[in-house]
C-alpha positions as a Markdown table, in Angstrom:
| # | Residue | x | y | z |
|---|---|---|---|---|
| 1 | Met | 2.1 | 67.3 | 32.7 |
| 2 | Asn | 0.6 | 70.8 | 32.4 |
| 3 | Phe | -0.4 | 72.6 | 29.2 |
| 4 | Lys | -2.0 | 75.9 | 28.2 |
| 5 | Ile | -5.5 | 75.0 | 26.9 |
| 6 | Lys | -5.3 | 77.5 | 24.0 |
| 7 | Asp | -2.1 | 75.8 | 22.7 |
| 8 | Ile | -3.7 | 72.3 | 22.7 |
| 9 | Glu | -7.0 | 73.6 | 21.2 |
| 10 | Lys | -5.0 | 75.2 | 18.4 |
| 11 | Lys | -3.3 | 71.9 | 17.5 |
| 12 | Leu | -6.5 | 69.8 | 17.9 |
| 13 | Gly | -8.7 | 72.3 | 15.9 |
| 14 | Phe | -11.5 | 72.2 | 18.5 |
| 15 | Asn | -12.3 | 73.6 | 21.9 |
| 16 | Leu | -12.0 | 71.7 | 25.2 |
| 17 | Lys | -14.5 | 71.8 | 28.0 |
| 18 | Lys | -13.4 | 73.9 | 31.0 |
| 19 | Asp | -13.5 | 72.8 | 34.6 |
| 20 | Tyr | -13.8 | 69.1 | 33.7 |
| 21 | Tyr | -12.2 | 65.9 | 35.1 |
| 22 | Val | -12.1 | 63.2 | 32.4 |
| 23 | Val | -10.8 | 59.7 | 32.7 |
| 24 | Gly | -10.1 | 57.6 | 29.5 |
| 25 | Val | -9.5 | 53.9 | 29.9 |
| 26 | Asp | -8.1 | 51.7 | 27.1 |
| 27 | Thr | -9.2 | 48.3 | 28.4 |
| 28 | Ala | -6.7 | 45.5 | 27.6 |
| 29 | Thr | -4.4 | 43.1 | 29.2 |
| 30 | Thr | -2.2 | 46.1 | 29.4 |
| 31 | Thr | -4.8 | 48.8 | 30.4 |
| 32 | Gly | -3.9 | 52.4 | 29.8 |
| 33 | Leu | -5.5 | 55.1 | 31.9 |
| 34 | Ala | -5.4 | 58.8 | 31.3 |
| 35 | Ile | -6.7 | 61.6 | 33.5 |
| 36 | Leu | -7.3 | 64.9 | 31.7 |
| 37 | Glu | -8.4 | 67.8 | 34.0 |
| 38 | Thr | -9.0 | 71.4 | 33.0 |
| 39 | Asp | -9.7 | 74.7 | 34.5 |
| 40 | Lys | -10.2 | 78.0 | 32.6 |
| 41 | Lys | -6.7 | 78.2 | 31.3 |
| 42 | Ser | -4.8 | 75.0 | 31.8 |
| 43 | Leu | -4.9 | 71.2 | 31.0 |
| 44 | Arg | -3.3 | 68.7 | 33.3 |
| 45 | Ile | -2.6 | 65.1 | 32.2 |
| 46 | Lys | -1.8 | 62.2 | 34.4 |
| 47 | Thr | -1.3 | 58.6 | 33.1 |
| 48 | Ser | -0.9 | 55.1 | 34.5 |
| 49 | Ile | -0.8 | 51.5 | 33.3 |
| 50 | Phe | -2.4 | 48.3 | 34.8 |
| 51 | Lys | -0.5 | 45.3 | 33.4 |
| 52 | Leu | -2.3 | 42.0 | 33.7 |
| 53 | Pro | -0.8 | 38.5 | 33.1 |
| 54 | Glu | -0.8 | 37.3 | 29.5 |
| 55 | Val | -4.1 | 35.9 | 28.3 |
| 56 | Lys | -4.0 | 32.2 | 27.1 |
| 57 | Lys | -6.6 | 30.1 | 25.3 |
| 58 | Thr | -6.9 | 27.9 | 28.4 |
| 59 | Asp | -7.6 | 30.7 | 30.8 |
| 60 | Glu | -11.4 | 30.4 | 30.5 |
| 61 | Leu | -11.0 | 27.1 | 32.4 |
| 62 | Ser | -8.4 | 28.2 | 34.9 |
| 63 | Asp | -8.0 | 30.2 | 38.1 |
| 64 | Lys | -5.7 | 32.6 | 36.2 |
| 65 | Phe | -8.8 | 34.1 | 34.4 |
| 66 | Val | -10.2 | 35.0 | 37.8 |
| 67 | Glu | -6.9 | 36.4 | 39.0 |
| 68 | Lys | -6.9 | 38.8 | 36.1 |
| 69 | Leu | -10.4 | 40.1 | 37.0 |
| 70 | Glu | -9.4 | 40.4 | 40.7 |
| 71 | Phe | -6.3 | 42.3 | 39.7 |
| 72 | Met | -8.3 | 44.8 | 37.7 |
| 73 | Leu | -10.9 | 45.2 | 40.5 |
| 74 | Arg | -8.2 | 45.9 | 43.1 |
| 75 | Ser | -6.4 | 48.3 | 40.7 |
| 76 | Ile | -9.5 | 50.3 | 40.1 |
| 77 | Arg | -10.4 | 50.5 | 43.8 |
| 78 | Asp | -6.8 | 51.7 | 44.5 |
| 79 | Phe | -7.3 | 54.3 | 41.8 |
| 80 | Lys | -10.5 | 55.5 | 43.4 |
| 81 | Lys | -8.9 | 55.7 | 46.8 |
| 82 | Asn | -5.8 | 57.6 | 45.6 |
| 83 | Glu | -7.1 | 59.9 | 42.8 |
| 84 | Phe | -10.6 | 61.3 | 43.5 |
| 85 | Gly | -9.5 | 63.2 | 46.6 |
| 86 | Gln | -7.1 | 65.2 | 44.4 |
| 87 | Lys | -9.4 | 66.3 | 41.6 |
| 88 | Lys | -10.4 | 70.0 | 41.5 |
| 89 | Ala | -12.8 | 70.1 | 38.6 |
| 90 | Ser | -16.5 | 70.0 | 39.3 |
| 91 | Lys | -17.7 | 68.1 | 36.3 |
| 92 | Thr | -16.7 | 64.5 | 35.5 |
| 93 | Ile | -16.8 | 62.1 | 32.5 |
| 94 | Leu | -15.6 | 58.5 | 32.2 |
| 95 | Val | -14.7 | 57.3 | 28.7 |
| 96 | Leu | -14.3 | 53.5 | 28.2 |
| 97 | Glu | -13.2 | 51.7 | 25.1 |
| 98 | Asn | -15.7 | 49.4 | 23.4 |
| 99 | Ser | -13.7 | 46.2 | 22.8 |
| 100 | Phe | -13.0 | 45.3 | 19.3 |
| 101 | Met | -14.7 | 42.1 | 18.0 |
| 102 | Gly | -11.7 | 40.9 | 15.9 |
| 103 | Cys | -9.7 | 39.4 | 18.9 |
| 104 | Asn | -10.1 | 35.8 | 20.0 |
| 105 | Val | -13.1 | 34.6 | 22.0 |
| 106 | Val | -11.3 | 34.3 | 25.3 |
| 107 | Thr | -9.6 | 37.7 | 25.0 |
| 108 | Phe | -12.9 | 39.3 | 23.9 |
| 109 | Gly | -14.7 | 37.8 | 26.9 |
| 110 | Leu | -12.0 | 39.0 | 29.3 |
| 111 | Leu | -12.1 | 42.6 | 27.9 |
| 112 | Arg | -15.8 | 42.7 | 28.3 |
| 113 | Met | -15.6 | 41.6 | 31.9 |
| 114 | Leu | -12.8 | 44.0 | 32.6 |
| 115 | Cys | -14.8 | 46.9 | 31.1 |
| 116 | Gly | -17.8 | 45.8 | 33.3 |
| 117 | Ile | -15.7 | 45.9 | 36.4 |
| 118 | Ile | -14.4 | 49.4 | 35.6 |
| 119 | Phe | -17.9 | 50.6 | 34.8 |
| 120 | Ala | -19.4 | 49.2 | 38.0 |
| 121 | Glu | -16.7 | 50.5 | 40.3 |
| 122 | Leu | -16.5 | 54.0 | 38.8 |
| 123 | Phe | -20.2 | 54.5 | 38.1 |
| 124 | Asp | -21.0 | 56.5 | 41.2 |
| 125 | Asn | -18.0 | 58.8 | 40.7 |
| 126 | Phe | -18.9 | 60.2 | 37.2 |
| 127 | Glu | -21.8 | 62.3 | 36.0 |
| 128 | Glu | -21.4 | 61.0 | 32.5 |
| 129 | Ile | -20.1 | 57.7 | 31.0 |
| 130 | Lys | -19.2 | 57.2 | 27.4 |
| 131 | Ile | -18.4 | 53.8 | 25.8 |
| 132 | Ile | -16.8 | 54.2 | 22.3 |
| 133 | Phe | -15.1 | 52.1 | 19.6 |
| 134 | Pro | -11.4 | 52.9 | 19.1 |
| 135 | Met | -11.9 | 53.9 | 15.4 |
| 136 | Ser | -14.7 | 56.3 | 16.3 |
| 137 | Ala | -12.7 | 57.8 | 19.1 |
| 138 | Arg | -9.7 | 58.5 | 16.8 |
| 139 | Lys | -11.8 | 59.9 | 14.0 |
| 140 | Asn | -13.7 | 62.2 | 16.4 |
| 141 | Ile | -10.6 | 64.1 | 17.5 |
| 142 | Gly | -9.2 | 64.4 | 14.0 |
| 143 | Phe | -6.8 | 61.5 | 13.7 |
| 144 | Lys | -6.3 | 60.3 | 10.1 |
| 145 | Ser | -4.1 | 57.3 | 9.3 |
| 146 | Glu | -1.7 | 57.7 | 6.4 |
| 147 | Ile | -1.2 | 53.9 | 6.2 |
| 148 | Lys | -3.3 | 52.4 | 3.4 |
| 149 | Arg | -5.0 | 49.0 | 3.8 |
| 150 | Val | -3.3 | 46.3 | 1.6 |
| 151 | Lys | -4.9 | 42.9 | 0.9 |
| 152 | Gly | -2.9 | 39.7 | 0.7 |
| 153 | Leu | -0.3 | 40.5 | 3.3 |
| 154 | Thr | 1.7 | 37.7 | 5.0 |
| 155 | Ala | 1.4 | 37.2 | 8.7 |
| 156 | Lys | 4.8 | 39.0 | 9.2 |
| 157 | Glu | 3.6 | 41.9 | 7.0 |
| 158 | Lys | 0.3 | 42.2 | 8.9 |
| 159 | Ala | 2.2 | 42.3 | 12.2 |
| 160 | Gln | 4.5 | 45.0 | 10.9 |
| 161 | Ser | 1.5 | 47.0 | 9.6 |
| 162 | Arg | -0.2 | 46.8 | 13.1 |
| 163 | Lys | 3.0 | 48.0 | 14.6 |
| 164 | Asn | 3.2 | 50.9 | 12.2 |
| 165 | Lys | -0.4 | 51.9 | 12.9 |
| 166 | Lys | 0.3 | 51.9 | 16.7 |
| 167 | Gln | 3.4 | 54.1 | 16.2 |
| 168 | Glu | 1.3 | 56.4 | 14.1 |
| 169 | Leu | -1.1 | 56.9 | 17.0 |
| 170 | Ile | 1.7 | 57.5 | 19.4 |
| 171 | Asn | 3.2 | 60.1 | 17.0 |
| 172 | Phe | -0.2 | 61.8 | 16.8 |
| 173 | Val | -0.4 | 62.2 | 20.6 |
| 174 | Asn | 3.2 | 63.3 | 20.9 |
| 175 | Asn | 2.7 | 66.0 | 18.1 |
| 176 | Ile | -0.3 | 67.4 | 20.0 |
| 177 | Phe | 1.3 | 67.6 | 23.4 |
| 178 | Gly | 5.0 | 67.8 | 22.6 |
| 179 | Thr | 5.7 | 64.7 | 24.6 |
| 180 | Gln | 7.8 | 61.6 | 24.1 |
| 181 | Glu | 5.3 | 58.9 | 24.9 |
| 182 | Thr | 6.1 | 55.4 | 23.8 |
| 183 | Ser | 3.1 | 53.4 | 25.0 |
| 184 | Thr | 0.2 | 52.7 | 22.6 |
| 185 | Asp | -2.0 | 52.0 | 25.6 |
| 186 | Ile | -1.4 | 55.4 | 27.1 |
| 187 | Ala | -1.8 | 57.1 | 23.7 |
| 188 | Asp | -5.2 | 55.3 | 23.2 |
| 189 | Ala | -6.3 | 56.3 | 26.7 |
| 190 | Ile | -5.4 | 59.9 | 26.0 |
| 191 | Ile | -7.4 | 59.8 | 22.8 |
| 192 | Leu | -10.4 | 58.3 | 24.6 |
| 193 | Ala | -10.2 | 61.1 | 27.3 |
| 194 | Leu | -10.0 | 63.8 | 24.6 |
| 195 | Asn | -13.3 | 62.5 | 23.3 |
| 196 | Gly | -14.9 | 63.2 | 26.7 |
| 197 | Leu | -13.2 | 66.6 | 26.8 |
| 198 | Lys | -14.1 | 67.8 | 23.3 |
| 199 | Asp | -16.6 | 70.6 | 23.4 |
| 200 | Glu | -19.2 | 69.5 | 20.9 |
| 201 | Lys | -21.3 | 72.7 | 21.3 |
| 202 | Ile | -18.9 | 74.9 | 19.6 |
């Protein structure tokens, strides 16, 4: 996808860095990856998803846990092999999501390990690496949720509230870029990458 930088800057309300190659990675069992690359006038976006097998509570004692880590390692190595030869921008930034503490212990441990694999594999390819919490990433680019927090919700109501919040993020990204994205993982990855691309000096 290709966009005029001025059009996107107007919608975001801030300037974007020029001649940058930024990768945002939303680390999860379904990991979203977004590449945002700029020159003086245009912004190019490329996205992909790495879908790991479902995490189970017993995985910490099974070979399946190792399989998930191996899958991510191979995926990131394939990404390096296929993508870096195509980049044109001279400056590079990697933005990783700082895993949220609210998930179960096994999932949290897996996310930390996945993030570590990505960090280690891509470390030599980027001049700058940022690790940021999801809420901070969203706030930094101007996202404001219209959904109010309500106490005492049932499990079903909580699930619906989470679903609504995810859709709100997707809508935010689609409104900025005029796209029809449906994946929360991709939307989150784009938001992370925008944090790296935001020009804080102006």
